[in-house]
C-alpha positions in Angstrom: 0.0 0.0 0.0 1.2 3.5 -0.8 0.8 6.8 0.9 -1.6 9.3 -0.5 -0.1 12.6 0.3 -2.0 15.8 1.2 0.9 17.7 -0.4 0.5 17.6 -4.2 3.5 16.1 -6.0 3.6 16.9 -9.7 3.7 14.0 -12.2 7.1 13.3 -13.6 6.2 15.0 -16.9 5.7 18.3 -15.1 9.1 17.9 -13.3 10.8 17.2 -16.6 9.2 20.3 -18.1 10.3 22.6 -15.3 13.8 21.2 -15.4 13.9 21.3 -19.3 15.1 17.7 -19.2 14.8 15.0 -21.8 11.8 12.6 -21.5 12.8 9.7 -19.2 15.6 11.6 -17.4 13.7 12.2 -14.1 12.6 8.6 -14.1 16.2 7.5 -14.3 17.3 9.8 -11.6 14.5 8.7 -9.3 15.0 5.0 -9.9 17.9 5.1 -7.4 15.3 6.0 -4.7 13.2 2.8 -5.2 13.4 2.0 -1.5 11.6 5.2 -0.7 9.3 5.7 -3.7 7.7 4.2 -6.7 6.9 5.7 -10.1 3.4 4.6 -11.0 2.4 4.8 -14.6 4.0 4.6 -18.1 7.0 6.4 -19.3 7.2 10.0 -18.0 3.4 10.2 -17.6 3.7 8.7 -14.1 3.1 9.8 -10.6 5.3 9.5 -7.5 4.1 7.4 -4.6 6.1 7.1 -1.3 6.4 3.7 0.4 6.8 5.1 3.9 4.1 7.2 5.6 6.6 9.0 7.7 8.9 10.1 4.8 7.3 13.5 4.3 7.3 14.1 8.1 11.0 13.4 8.1 11.7 15.8 5.3 9.5 18.6 6.9 11.2 18.3 10.3 14.5 20.1 10.4 15.7 18.4 13.6 15.2 14.9 12.0 16.3 15.5 8.4 19.2 18.0 9.0 20.6 18.7 5.5 17.7 17.1 3.7 15.1 19.4 5.3 12.5 20.7 2.9 10.6 24.0 3.6 7.7 24.1 1.2 7.3 27.8 1.1 11.0 28.4 0.4 11.0 25.6 -2.2 8.0 26.9 -4.0 9.5 30.4 -4.0 12.8 29.2 -5.5 11.1 27.1 -8.2 8.8 30.0 -9.1 11.7 32.4 -9.4 13.7 29.9 -11.4 10.9 29.3 -13.9 10.2 33.0 -14.3 
């Protein structure tokens, strides 16, 4: 069973578009994280599903994740600035 997140994660095709990467590149990069996530779907039209329900909690708690900490607001701001 996979975790349904309250935080929306864009499908791989959207990530490739933002990064201006070739079709399939993001799938290759994420394949090394197979113990944490699964890419569900065909080719780059797939979605990301996490195996562990606590993974997003880990990433959003600075004391736990240290250098891997993800602040949504900062991340969204940086991506928006980069795209514009």
